[in-house]
VEXVEX-827589 format. One line per 10 residues: number of its first residue (from 1); for each residue x, y, z of N, C-alpha, C, CB. Coordinates in steps of 0.02 Angstrom, whole numbers, plus 50000, padded with zeros to 5 digits. Glycine has a CB too. Layout:
BEGIN
NUM = X Y Z X Y Z X Y Z X Y Z | ... .
This chain:
BEGIN
1 = 51492 49093 52482 51496 49137 52486 51420 49158 52516 51525 49157 52433 | 51393 49213 52543 51313 49222 52579 51306 49288 52529 51304 49242 52687 | 51247 49266 52503 51218 49312 52464 51144 49330 52483 51224 49288 52399 | 51143 49392 52514 51073 49409 52524 51009 49431 52472 51080 49456 52564 | 50962 49409 52481 50903 49421 52433 50846 49482 52468 50863 49339 52421 | 50857 49526 52417 50813 49596 52443 50759 49576 52452 50804 49657 52399 | 50708 49580 52510 50649 49591 52536 50626 49619 52576 50632 49560 52545 | 50565 49649 52592 50521 49620 52549 50484 49638 52495 50489 49603 52576 | 50504 49746 52506 50437 49786 52482 50477 49785 52423 50405 49866 52518 | 50538 49767 52377 50546 49761 52310 50526 49701 52287 50606 49773 52292 .
11 = 50528 49646 52314 50488 49591 52306 50420 49598 52285 50489 49560 52360 | 50378 49635 52330 50302 49638 52348 50293 49694 52277 50279 49674 52446 | 50321 49728 52267 50310 49764 52208 50331 49735 52139 50341 49824 52217 | 50371 49680 52135 50373 49642 52068 50321 49613 52067 50425 49596 52054 | 50301 49550 52118 50248 49521 52109 50192 49545 52086 50237 49500 52150 | 50177 49602 52121 50107 49636 52115 50119 49667 52021 50096 49716 52192 | 50178 49661 52014 50202 49693 51938 50175 49648 51890 50287 49698 51924 | 50196 49595 51914 50202 49530 51875 50132 49507 51864 50245 49473 51913 | 50098 49499 51919 49996 49484 51921 49974 49525 51882 49943 49499 51995 | 49983 49613 51859 49952 49646 51839 49990 49634 51761 49947 49707 51880 .
21 = 50046 49627 51740 50055 49608 51667 50043 49550 51647 50112 49617 51645 | 50029 49490 51688 50002 49435 51645 49939 49424 51646 50027 49378 51658 | 49897 49477 51673 49817 49482 51661 49816 49523 51618 49770 49502 51715 | 49854 49582 51589 49863 49612 51541 49861 49599 51476 49900 49627 51549 | 49927 49550 51471 49932 49503 51409 49872 49466 51378 49979 49451 51426 | 49876 49413 51433 49828 49383 51407 49740 49398 51413 49846 49328 51429 | 49735 49461 51439 49668 49478 51413 49657 49543 51350 49629 49500 51480 | 49734 49572 51325 49748 49607 51278 49738 49547 51220 49819 49645 51289 | 49771 49511 51226 49777 49442 51170 49704 49419 51156 49824 49367 51206 | 49670 49410 51211 49593 49390 51209 49568 49425 51155 49549 49407 51273 .
31 = 49555 49490 51184 49527 49544 51157 49545 49554 51069 49554 49604 51205 | 49608 49549 51053 49615 49567 50991 49636 49507 50942 49660 49621 50991 | 49624 49452 50977 49598 49373 50937 49534 49368 50918 49602 49306 50981 | 49474 49384 50954 49415 49375 50970 49382 49382 50899 49394 49421 51026 | 49402 49446 50878 49375 49458 50787 49405 49400 50746 49413 49542 50743 | 49467 49397 50762 49478 49343 50697 49448 49282 50707 49553 49324 50680 | 49451 49251 50762 49409 49189 50783 49364 49205 50788 49417 49155 50832 | 49353 49237 50783 49246 49249 50779 49239 49243 50692 49200 49367 50816 | 49289 49290 50657 49245 49259 50586 49271 49204 50556 49241 49309 50525 | 49337 49169 50591 49349 49093 50550 49268 49048 50578 49446 49039 50589 .
41 = 49264 49059 50650 49189 49026 50664 49139 49037 50610 49154 49056 50729 | 49131 49096 50610 49075 49107 50588 49077 49072 50473 49067 49209 50615 | 49137 49078 50476 49153 49061 50406 49133 48986 50397 49230 49074 50389 | 49157 48950 50459 49158 48873 50467 49063 48859 50480 49218 48846 50550 | 49056 48881 50525 48981 48873 50533 48942 48906 50488 48958 48893 50594 | 48934 48929 50440 48902 48949 50381 48908 48887 50327 48936 49020 50355 | 48981 48895 50303 48992 48813 50272 48961 48758 50300 49062 48788 50277 | 48954 48737 50347 48933 48665 50375 48857 48679 50367 48960 48644 50463 | 48830 48724 50399 48756 48744 50401 48730 48727 50325 48745 48831 50422 | 48766 48762 50279 48737 48771 50203 48744 48702 50179 48781 48827 50151 .
51 = 48797 48662 50190 48789 48599 50168 48751 48545 50192 48837 48580 50164 | 48732 48556 50273 48698 48504 50303 48618 48518 50314 48732 48491 50367 | 48603 48589 50327 48546 48609 50326 48534 48692 50308 48523 48587 50386 | 48530 48683 50253 48521 48767 50217 48493 48814 50249 48480 48774 50158 | 48400 48780 50287 48352 48840 50305 48379 48828 50374 48260 48837 50290 | 48433 48839 50415 48438 48846 50495 48441 48936 50477 48523 48797 50546 | 48380 48955 50545 48358 48999 50549 48433 49051 50569 48296 48987 50591 | 48436 49115 50554 48498 49157 50571 48496 49167 50636 48504 49224 50536 | 48456 49182 50665 48474 49195 50753 48507 49121 50784 48385 49214 50807 | 48502 49068 50743 48520 48996 50768 48590 48998 50751 48478 48929 50731 .
61 = 48601 49022 50692 48688 49030 50645 48722 49082 50699 48686 49079 50539 | 48690 49136 50714 48720 49182 50772 48730 49162 50826 48688 49231 50787 | 48687 49105 50863 48713 49089 50928 48770 49043 50920 48660 49058 50972 | 48755 48983 50877 48809 48943 50863 48904 48991 50857 48779 48906 50784 | 48886 49048 50817 48957 49080 50813 48972 49116 50884 48961 49138 50748 | 48918 49120 50905 48931 49167 50982 48964 49108 51022 48846 49204 51031 | 48926 49038 51017 48962 49008 51076 49033 48977 51047 48914 48946 51112 | 49046 48979 50987 49115 48977 50984 49147 49001 50984 49137 48963 50963 | 49137 49085 50975 49181 49135 51009 49204 49131 51057 49165 49181 51017 | 49138 49124 51110 49153 49123 51172 49220 49077 51186 49093 49102 51207 .
71 = 49199 49018 51167 49287 48970 51182 49335 49005 51129 49287 48860 51155 | 49333 49025 51085 49397 49068 51048 49414 49112 51089 49385 49106 50981 | 49385 49144 51122 49422 49190 51173 49464 49180 51236 49381 49225 51195 | 49437 49117 51262 49469 49093 51304 49528 49052 51278 49430 49063 51339 | 49562 49043 51224 49611 48995 51209 49658 49013 51222 49616 48974 51156 | 49688 49088 51235 49769 49109 51261 49747 49105 51331 49810 49196 51236 | 49696 49111 51372 49708 49091 51444 49710 49004 51447 49642 49125 51496 | 49671 48953 51427 49675 48893 51422 49740 48865 51406 49633 48877 51383 | 49793 48901 51366 49864 48888 51335 49902 48890 51413 49894 48957 51267 | 49884 48966 51435 49910 48982 51493 49906 48951 51567 49893 49033 51495 .
81 = 49847 48912 51554 49820 48872 51621 49856 48802 51603 49723 48865 51631 | 49874 48774 51549 49894 48706 51533 49970 48722 51543 49870 48674 51454 | 50011 48771 51557 50077 48774 51541 50085 48781 51627 50105 48839 51481 | 50029 48832 51652 50039 48845 51716 50041 48789 51769 49994 48886 51730 | 49994 48740 51742 49987 48671 51783 50033 48638 51809 49963 48627 51753 | 50099 48631 51778 50160 48596 51776 50231 48652 51745 50143 48525 51722 | 50283 48654 51775 50332 48708 51733 50359 48633 51687 50410 48765 51795 | 50350 48581 51695 50375 48528 51665 50369 48531 51585 50342 48470 51693 | 50296 48561 51582 50243 48554 51501 50319 48631 51486 50097 48590 51504 | 50330 48664 51499 50376 48729 51466 50436 48713 51467 50375 48799 51501 .
91 = 50470 48660 51521 50536 48647 51487 50547 48601 51458 50582 48646 51516 | 50501 48549 51426 50498 48489 51372 50521 48532 51309 50412 48448 51362 | 50493 48602 51308 50516 48637 51244 50595 48680 51235 50459 48689 51233 | 50621 48650 51314 50698 48683 51286 50754 48610 51285 50736 48759 51357 | 50719 48559 51273 50779 48518 51255 50762 48451 51302 50860 48560 51274 | 50816 48397 51306 50818 48349 51362 50842 48369 51413 50847 48296 51353 | 50792 48341 51476 50813 48371 51512 50820 48294 51578 50766 48442 51517 | 50869 48323 51637 50895 48265 51677 50840 48296 51731 50991 48257 51699 | 50820 48241 51761 50788 48288 51839 50841 48270 51894 50694 48256 51876 | 50893 48250 51891 50948 48214 51939 50965 48311 51978 51040 48157 51875 .
101 = 50965 48305 52034 51023 48363 52046 51093 48359 52039 51023 48383 52105 | 51105 48451 52009 51176 48443 51974 51214 48405 52029 51216 48522 51952 | 51252 48456 52078 51274 48459 52119 51252 48450 52190 51292 48495 52105 | 51285 48430 52251 51271 48444 52308 51255 48512 52347 51311 48420 52328 | 51336 48541 52316 51324 48602 52339 51278 48649 52322 51366 48627 52335 | 51271 48637 52263 51201 48686 52231 51145 48681 52269 51172 48665 52154 | 51131 48630 52278 51069 48604 52327 51073 48635 52396 51071 48521 52340 | 51127 48628 52428 51131 48662 52489 51122 48734 52503 51184 48650 52510 | 51156 48771 52429 51150 48846 52427 51080 48866 52410 51198 48878 52376 | 51048 48829 52376 50963 48857 52369 50929 48835 52419 50918 48831 52306 .
111 = 50945 48793 52448 50907 48769 52528 50905 48824 52556 50945 48716 52583 | 50985 48857 52573 50990 48933 52606 50952 48973 52586 51046 48968 52600 | 50956 48992 52513 50916 49048 52508 50847 49045 52514 50928 49074 52456 | 50806 48987 52503 50741 48967 52515 50738 48966 52591 50723 48899 52481 | 50771 48933 52636 50757 48963 52724 50758 49057 52716 50847 48930 52793 | 50800 49092 52700 50800 49143 52703 50739 49196 52672 50853 49146 52684 | 50709 49161 52623 50661 49171 52607 50591 49157 52603 50674 49175 52585 | 50591 49113 52657 50539 49073 52681 50481 49037 52632 50508 49118 52726 | 50528 49012 52571 50502 48978 52507 50522 48904 52509 50532 49013 52437 | 50466 48877 52476 50500 48807 52460 50566 48817 52415 50444 48756 52417 .
121 = 50612 48751 52421 50663 48753 52386 50645 48736 52330 50711 48723 52405 | 50667 48753 52253 50667 48747 52200 50678 48672 52161 50705 48791 52191 | 50668 48651 52138 50690 48582 52095 50750 48602 52054 50628 48551 52041 | 50801 48564 52054 50871 48581 52015 50865 48527 51956 50949 48569 52066 | 50874 48555 51898 50893 48497 51839 50937 48515 51814 50850 48479 51786 | 50958 48478 51753 51019 48483 51706 50976 48477 51642 51085 48420 51715 | 51009 48513 51588 50988 48514 51514 51052 48496 51473 50959 48589 51491 | 51036 48445 51435 51078 48412 51412 51116 48454 51354 51046 48353 51394 | 51165 48509 51372 51199 48535 51328 51240 48569 51348 51173 48561 51292 | 51310 48569 51317 51367 48595 51312 51392 48675 51322 51379 48576 51258 .
131 = 51346 48702 51310 51344 48776 51304 51309 48806 51356 51314 48798 51242 | 51350 48831 51390 51306 48872 51478 51281 48912 51455 51345 48911 51548 | 51229 48888 51503 51142 48945 51520 51114 48914 51570 51068 48949 51452 | 51042 48944 51588 51005 48937 51641 50958 48967 51640 51028 48947 51688 | 50910 48934 51676 50838 48964 51673 50782 48942 51720 50812 48951 51607 | 50725 48985 51746 50677 48965 51792 50606 48953 51773 50677 49008 51838 | 50576 48929 51805 50503 48903 51774 50450 48888 51839 50515 48823 51724 | 50389 48904 51827 50350 48893 51880 50303 48936 51900 50381 48884 51924 | 50244 48965 51913 50201 49014 51921 50205 49037 51978 50144 49000 51909 | 50221 48984 52028 50231 49013 52096 50296 48978 52134 50160 49003 52140 .
141 = 50305 49001 52189 50355 48964 52222 50368 48878 52229 50345 48989 52282 | 50306 48867 52260 50290 48785 52279 50313 48758 52205 50193 48761 52303 | 50297 48796 52156 50322 48729 52093 50372 48761 52040 50244 48694 52038 | 50423 48808 52094 50468 48808 52059 50532 48772 52037 50474 48841 52070 | 50573 48778 51979 50623 48726 51946 50653 48776 51923 50603 48667 51893 | 50747 48762 51940 50803 48787 51909 50832 48753 51854 50847 48793 51952 | 50841 48767 51798 50879 48725 51742 50947 48730 51750 50864 48747 51670 | 51001 48709 51747 51066 48716 51722 51095 48677 51667 51103 48709 51769 | 51128 48700 51619 51145 48667 51575 51233 48618 51611 51148 48728 51507 | 51240 48565 51559 51306 48530 51587 51351 48578 51574 51329 48460 51553 .
151 = 51346 48635 51515 51421 48678 51496 51413 48732 51544 51432 48712 51409 | 51356 48757 51569 51372 48799 51658 51407 48759 51711 51296 48817 51705 | 51392 48709 51719 51419 48682 51770 51484 48671 51776 51395 48636 51777 | 51508 48657 51707 51576 48632 51692 51622 48705 51701 51579 48594 51607 | 51589 48753 51661 51624 48821 51663 51612 48862 51711 51613 48858 51612 | 51586 48863 51759 51584 48922 51808 51613 48891 51884 51497 48954 51813 | 51647 48920 51902 51674 48940 51964 51615 48934 52028 51702 49018 51953 | 51631 48912 52091 51571 48892 52133 51530 48957 52149 51594 48855 52204 | 51588 49021 52162 51561 49075 52182 51495 49105 52126 51624 49124 52191 | 51531 49085 52071 51502 49118 51997 51436 49069 51976 51571 49113 51925 .
161 = 51428 49001 52000 51374 48969 51997 51327 48992 52044 51385 48908 52000 | 51345 49004 52109 51312 49025 52159 51254 49094 52152 51366 49036 52205 | 51302 49133 52109 51271 49187 52087 51210 49187 52033 51319 49221 52067 | 51235 49144 51983 51181 49113 51939 51129 49092 51963 51196 49064 51908 | 51137 49037 52033 51081 49025 52059 51035 49080 52095 51096 48978 52097 | 51053 49109 52124 51021 49166 52156 50991 49219 52107 51071 49200 52200 | 51021 49223 52060 50969 49275 51993 50924 49222 52002 50999 49292 51890 | 50933 49180 51978 50866 49128 51949 50814 49097 52004 50900 49056 51910 | 50855 49113 52070 50788 49091 52118 50744 49172 52127 50821 49053 52215 | 50778 49215 52130 50760 49292 52144 50690 49296 52092 50835 49355 52119 .
171 = 50700 49259 52031 50649 49270 51969 50599 49227 51984 50676 49255 51894 | 50591 49169 52029 50547 49121 52051 50494 49164 52106 50592 49057 52085 | 50556 49180 52177 50533 49238 52226 50479 49284 52208 50587 49281 52239 | 50500 49327 52143 50465 49392 52132 50407 49362 52075 50524 49461 52100 | 50399 49294 52061 50361 49271 52009 50364 49299 51933 50299 49278 52032 | 50416 49347 51914 50451 49341 51861 50406 49290 51806 50523 49316 51883 | 50417 49228 51839 50411 49159 51798 50344 49146 51787 50440 49095 51835 | 50294 49189 51838 50214 49201 51813 50217 49225 51736 50172 49267 51862 | 50240 49290 51746 50232 49343 51663 50249 49297 51607 50297 49419 51653 | 50322 49266 51630 50363 49227 51574 50323 49177 51544 50428 49191 51601 .
181 = 50274 49123 51591 50226 49062 51577 50180 49094 51527 50184 49031 51646 | 50151 49161 51532 50101 49193 51491 50135 49219 51425 50068 49251 51529 | 50203 49223 51430 50221 49255 51370 50245 49196 51320 50277 49311 51384 | 50263 49144 51361 50266 49078 51319 50199 49040 51288 50299 49027 51366 | 50130 49059 51335 50081 49014 51301 50070 49072 51223 49996 48996 51362 | 50062 49134 51233 50055 49181 51160 50096 49159 51120 50069 49258 51162 | 50165 49154 51142 50206 49139 51081 50186 49065 51054 50290 49144 51100 | 50171 49024 51078 50158 48944 51088 50086 48968 51007 50118 48907 51208 | 50067 49018 51027 49999 49026 50986 49994 49044 50929 49959 49064 51008 | 50063 49079 50927 50078 49130 50856 50121 49077 50833 50121 49219 50863 .
191 = 50144 49022 50854 50192 48997 50809 50151 48927 50779 50269 48983 50851 | 50086 48925 50797 50056 48852 50781 50062 48851 50696 49964 48842 50812 | 50044 48893 50656 50050 48872 50594 50127 48848 50573 50024 48928 50555 | 50177 48876 50591 50248 48856 50593 50267 48780 50614 50281 48902 50640 | 50238 48779 50677 50225 48707 50710 50206 48638 50653 50153 48719 50765 | 50155 48662 50647 50110 48638 50605 50143 48605 50524 50061 48700 50598 | 50173 48662 50499 50197 48648 50444 50282 48613 50449 50188 48715 50406 | 50323 48651 50469 50368 48631 50474 50426 48612 50544 50377 48662 50436 | 50389 48588 50582 50418 48560 50666 50438 48485 50631 50340 48554 50752 | 50484 48465 50681 50499 48401 50684 50459 48359 50734 50564 48397 50696 .
201 = 50445 48298 50716 50401 48244 50750 50401 48270 50835 50441 48155 50737 | 50455 48276 50866 50483 48280 50922 50457 48358 50948 50562 48265 50914 | 50470 48412 50905 50436 48458 50923 50376 48498 50921 50459 48476 50918 | 50349 48446 50882 50265 48428 50863 50238 48411 50940 50251 48345 50800 | 50267 48341 50950 50245 48313 51029 50273 48372 51081 50289 48227 51051 | 50308 48401 51082 50319 48448 51144 50275 48489 51138 50383 48483 51153 | 50240 48522 51087 50201 48582 51085 50121 48533 51076 50229 48644 51011 | 50114 48470 51098 50037 48468 51064 49994 48511 51108 50000 48386 51062 | 49995 48545 51153 49921 48568 51179 49920 48618 51107 49913 48616 51275 | 49957 48661 51077 49948 48695 51026 49923 48670 50976 49990 48720 51012 .
211 = 49952 48593 50944 49915 48560 50903 49857 48546 50892 49928 48525 50902 | 49818 48550 50950 49739 48536 50974 49704 48596 50932 49723 48544 51072 | 49750 48637 50920 49698 48707 50906 49728 48710 50816 49724 48804 50972 | 49730 48663 50775 49758 48669 50718 49713 48708 50671 49775 48604 50696 | 49633 48691 50691 49589 48736 50631 49600 48800 50654 49501 48722 50622 | 49632 48835 50678 49619 48900 50691 49670 48939 50656 49618 48913 50761 | 49726 48889 50629 49783 48918 50595 49788 48990 50550 49800 48868 50555 | 49717 48964 50498 49714 49031 50449 49712 49114 50485 49638 49023 50402 | 49653 49089 50562 49645 49155 50576 49693 49185 50621 49584 49165 50600 | 49753 49122 50643 49824 49163 50682 49863 49193 50620 49886 49102 50731 .
221 = 49849 49150 50586 49898 49213 50532 49885 49256 50506 49925 49203 50482 | 49835 49288 50502 49805 49351 50493 49813 49389 50556 49732 49346 50473 | 49790 49363 50595 49803 49396 50659 49870 49412 50703 49768 49364 50694 | 49906 49379 50671 49986 49364 50707 50037 49444 50694 50035 49278 50651 | 50027 49494 50653 50045 49528 50641 50022 49597 50725 50025 49525 50565 | 49957 49596 50727 49953 49614 50791 49967 49591 50857 49910 49623 50794 | 49950 49510 50867 49976 49488 50915 50049 49495 50915 49954 49431 50922 | 50087 49489 50882 50163 49498 50885 50167 49579 50928 50203 49498 50793 | 50157 49614 50881 50172 49690 50914 50141 49691 50984 50136 49756 50869 | 50087 49671 51001 50040 49677 51058 50112 49633 51118 49941 49623 51040 .
231 = 50124 49574 51092 50167 49534 51134 50241 49597 51144 50186 49447 51085 | 50265 49582 51094 50319 49652 51100 50322 49715 51150 50311 49688 51040 | 50265 49744 51132 50250 49795 51159 50230 49789 51250 50196 49818 51111 | 50203 49736 51274 50208 49727 51322 50255 49694 51364 50171 49715 51324 | 50291 49663 51319 50379 49635 51358 50397 49700 51369 50451 49587 51303 | 50400 49737 51327 50457 49787 51324 50437 49835 51384 50464 49827 51247 | 50370 49853 51395 50347 49898 51438 50353 49854 51515 50268 49925 51413 | 50338 49778 51537 50359 49764 51584 50420 49771 51607 50345 49725 51587 | 50484 49761 51555 50556 49774 51572 50563 49844 51594 50603 49761 51512 | 50532 49914 51575 50539 49979 51593 50514 49996 51627 50534 50016 51564 .
241 = 50453 49963 51661 50421 49977 51724 50462 49997 51786 50384 49921 51742 | 50442 50054 51834 50475 50052 51898 50499 50006 51935 50448 50072 51932 | 50449 49940 51950 50433 49893 51972 50490 49837 51957 50370 49886 51952 | 50509 49863 51896 50542 49810 51869 50612 49798 51900 50547 49821 51799 | 50636 49878 51889 50690 49898 51933 50762 49865 51888 50675 49863 52020 | 50762 49883 51829 50816 49853 51793 50836 49774 51799 50870 49890 51812 | 50773 49731 51800 50809 49662 51797 50793 49614 51868 50896 49678 51791 | 50792 49554 51876 50780 49518 51926 50836 49520 51989 50769 49456 51898 | 50904 49552 51969 50938 49538 52014 50943 49559 52076 50975 49541 51997 | 50944 49510 52117 50928 49508 52191 50983 49489 52241 50875 49461 52200 .
251 = 51041 49474 52211 51102 49462 52247 51156 49495 52264 51124 49427 52227 | 51192 49515 52330 51233 49558 52332 51302 49554 52306 51231 49570 52385 | 51293 49496 52270 51358 49473 52238 51371 49482 52153 51362 49394 52256 | 51388 49563 52158 51380 49565 52093 51431 49553 52059 51359 49615 52074 | 51503 49552 52087 51558 49528 52065 51553 49446 52016 51598 49525 52133 | 51542 49406 52069 51520 49346 52059 51466 49333 51978 51483 49333 52131 | 51410 49381 51985 51375 49366 51925 51402 49402 51875 51307 49379 51929 | 51437 49449 51877 51492 49483 51821 51557 49431 51791 51533 49553 51863 | 51574 49383 51839 51615 49332 51812 51586 49287 51783 51650 49305 51851 | 51517 49270 51809 51467 49221 51769 51469 49246 51680 51375 49233 51807 .
261 = 51437 49320 51694 51428 49335 51624 51483 49343 51577 51393 49388 51620 | 51538 49357 51605 51599 49347 51560 51623 49296 51536 51644 49365 51580 | 51614 49235 51571 51631 49185 51557 51584 49158 51499 51636 49153 51614 | 51499 49169 51497 51475 49152 51448 51470 49206 51396 51423 49124 51463 | 51490 49253 51397 51502 49300 51337 51557 49262 51323 51513 49384 51345 | 51614 49222 51334 51664 49223 51296 51660 49143 51261 51729 49244 51340 | 51605 49109 51293 51594 49033 51255 51535 49042 51224 51588 48962 51304 | 51484 49088 51224 51432 49083 51189 51370 49042 51218 51453 49059 51133 | 51311 49047 51205 51253 49042 51255 51197 49004 51236 51227 49106 51271 | 51198 49002 51139 51152 48986 51087 51132 48889 51100 51198 49010 51001 .
271 = 51084 48872 51101 51071 48822 51122 51002 48802 51060 51059 48832 51204 | 51048 48757 51017 50990 48737 50952 50944 48703 50963 51011 48700 50898 | 50954 48669 51018 50890 48624 51009 50834 48645 51058 50906 48545 51022 | 50838 48721 51069 50796 48738 51122 50738 48785 51080 50840 48778 51187 | 50667 48795 51070 50615 48811 51060 50629 48872 51070 50570 48783 51089 | 50615 48919 51011 50630 48999 51018 50547 49021 51059 50648 49047 50919 | 50516 48988 51065 50457 49006 51124 50480 49018 51169 50410 48964 51146 | 50524 48995 51210 50561 49009 51266 50622 49047 51285 50571 48965 51280 | 50630 49067 51237 50697 49118 51234 50699 49162 51282 50703 49161 51174 | 50650 49176 51304 50654 49230 51357 50666 49196 51429 50583 49277 51357 .
281 = 50657 49146 51430 50657 49136 51507 50736 49114 51527 50596 49070 51531 | 50772 49108 51477 50830 49098 51495 50898 49138 51521 50837 49073 51456 | 50947 49143 51540 51002 49177 51598 51045 49222 51541 51064 49107 51651 | 51040 49189 51462 51071 49219 51419 51033 49196 51354 51142 49205 51425 | 51065 49242 51307 51009 49241 51233 51031 49182 51231 51016 49292 51153 | 50992 49118 51205 50971 49060 51185 51000 49056 51100 50889 49056 51198 | 50975 49100 51074 50944 49112 51004 51002 49133 50964 50882 49169 51001 | 51018 49078 50925 51069 49093 50866 51077 49157 50829 51058 49051 50816 | 51134 49194 50806 51127 49251 50762 51085 49233 50719 51183 49275 50731 | 51063 49266 50663 51026 49276 50636 50964 49243 50612 51053 49289 50612 .
291 = 50938 49231 50690 50884 49185 50676 50812 49206 50644 50871 49156 50737 | 50763 49182 50609 50707 49217 50567 50674 49256 50626 50649 49161 50524 | 50605 49272 50603 50542 49290 50645 50490 49258 50678 50512 49320 50616 | 50445 49285 50668 50390 49254 50722 50374 49166 50693 50300 49313 50717 | 50382 49165 50633 50365 49088 50640 50412 49059 50606 50298 49064 50615 | 50490 49076 50616 50550 49040 50609 50588 49045 50656 50582 49052 50559 | 50593 49060 50681 50650 49067 50748 50645 49129 50809 50727 49083 50712 | 50687 49183 50807 50664 49233 50855 50611 49272 50850 50705 49271 50865 | 50580 49288 50912 50507 49326 50913 50511 49370 50946 50449 49295 50936 | 50559 49369 51000 50563 49431 51055 50643 49458 51053 50542 49401 51144 .
301 = 50645 49525 51080 50733 49524 51096 50722 49545 51157 50794 49576 51050 | 50746 49510 51197 50730 49532 51267 50790 49537 51317 50680 49482 51297 | 50836 49501 51293 50911 49507 51295 50952 49555 51290 50932 49478 51259 | 50966 49597 51330 51026 49639 51314 51102 49600 51309 51028 49694 51372 | 51134 49640 51259 51198 49625 51259 51252 49611 51320 51216 49669 51228 | 51282 49566 51323 51310 49541 51382 51344 49605 51408 51358 49478 51372 | 51386 49627 51342 51439 49686 51373 51398 49743 51412 51485 49728 51308 | 51322 49760 51409 51284 49793 51418 51254 49782 51502 51246 49783 51361 | 51258 49720 51497 51246 49685 51574 51282 49707 51624 51260 49616 51580 | 51363 49690 51605 51422 49685 51627 51415 49776 51642 51483 49645 51568 .
311 = 51414 49802 51594 51418 49899 51627 51376 49906 51667 51400 49968 51577 | 51301 49881 51663 51268 49901 51714 51273 49861 51790 51205 49903 51686 | 51304 49821 51771 51331 49769 51843 51388 49819 51877 51379 49676 51816 | 51431 49828 51834 51481 49862 51847 51485 49922 51892 51497 49874 51797 | 51412 49974 51872 51413 50027 51898 51370 50009 51980 51380 50079 51842 | 51357 49938 51992 51338 49944 52063 51383 49885 52087 51254 49936 52081 | 51453 49886 52055 51512 49847 52095 51570 49902 52067 51527 49748 52069 | 51594 49938 52085 51640 49990 52063 51708 49952 52065 51639 50060 52111 | 51710 49899 52127 51779 49891 52122 51821 49827 52091 51795 49899 52183 | 51753 49823 52030 51785 49757 52022 51831 49778 51952 51722 49688 52013 .
321 = 51894 49757 51932 51932 49763 51895 51926 49743 51830 51971 49745 51917 | 51937 49783 51787 51919 49768 51695 51958 49703 51668 51952 49841 51637 | 52015 49686 51705 52059 49634 51680 52021 49558 51718 52150 49655 51706 | 51969 49570 51779 51936 49511 51787 51886 49490 51725 51900 49518 51852 | 51863 49540 51698 51813 49533 51650 51842 49499 51584 51783 49603 51636 | 51896 49523 51575 51926 49490 51513 51962 49421 51537 51983 49542 51474 | 51972 49406 51570 51982 49358 51607 51940 49305 51593 51980 49376 51665 | 51888 49319 51632 51830 49279 51629 51810 49240 51548 51771 49332 51654 | 51804 49306 51503 51806 49305 51431 51837 49271 51378 51820 49348 51419 | 51899 49265 51415 51948 49230 51376 51946 49144 51419 52034 49279 51380 .
331 = 51913 49128 51466 51917 49062 51499 51846 49038 51444 51907 49061 51602 | 51799 49067 51435 51748 49054 51415 51757 49048 51329 51702 49102 51444 | 51803 49074 51307 51834 49065 51242 51870 49025 51230 51861 49106 51223 | 51917 48992 51288 51946 48919 51296 51898 48866 51298 51985 48912 51359 | 51862 48857 51330 51795 48812 51350 51765 48802 51297 51745 48840 51398 | 51732 48867 51252 51708 48834 51195 51760 48815 51130 51654 48879 51173 .
């Protein structure tokens, strides 16, 4: 079934919105982090100088602190640039990936969407999980990647799968994934103390960019309440802004997307192997109920309950019978 991607004015507004909020988030995080990082730098430099050469002039000491603080100020941006260099750096936090194309039909459908939008065709991957979910990554369309779980491929019918693909494609097209990458960078930064102390060897390997910053862990612990508050406020305002317009839905097939959501609602979408720092990337909430806070589990609450999403879609597709949704949810429960 053909699904039209709405262009160009809405897409242009969303792109501009995502660029502004990416710069806002990274810039504000750097400013909030600077005094904490500078304080740590001062303490370290003072201790080293005291042990090695107590007679170092105060001006030299201040220059050393200023130089280290300039590097510290850039930490959020450096994390973002590392993740932005390849979407695989973000996707390796989701679990074991297969880079093979899931189905030829999915590939053909994405090619048609890309041709209509005048964009490169995103790369399709499979996440090794039986629970249905999907996500997109890549700060620009030329890097775009869409990931589908094995469970999603088994659960959804063709029309429903195409609706999810169109949804994720629109997120790449509008560069929602650019802002998502900035959110991931700040989330990794905040989770650094937990990463060092509690994560498995495999999780630490996937987060090796964060591990390079382990000397900053004490200051991160002190700064985390302010940085977490910033992250939550900026993400919330981003989603409430007029340019966001209620979410990345840019497909005309509201009924197909509602059926997909209903099936996922019935089966559940929680992915235990996925790191909570990428929870905001997913089509449906991947975090198990009751997960902890900043250092142990859920960091953001970006996913509306599926029943609320269904209600919003139903307002745009008034001809969808409620029994269709109930049947989809029941099918999801049987799949689970």
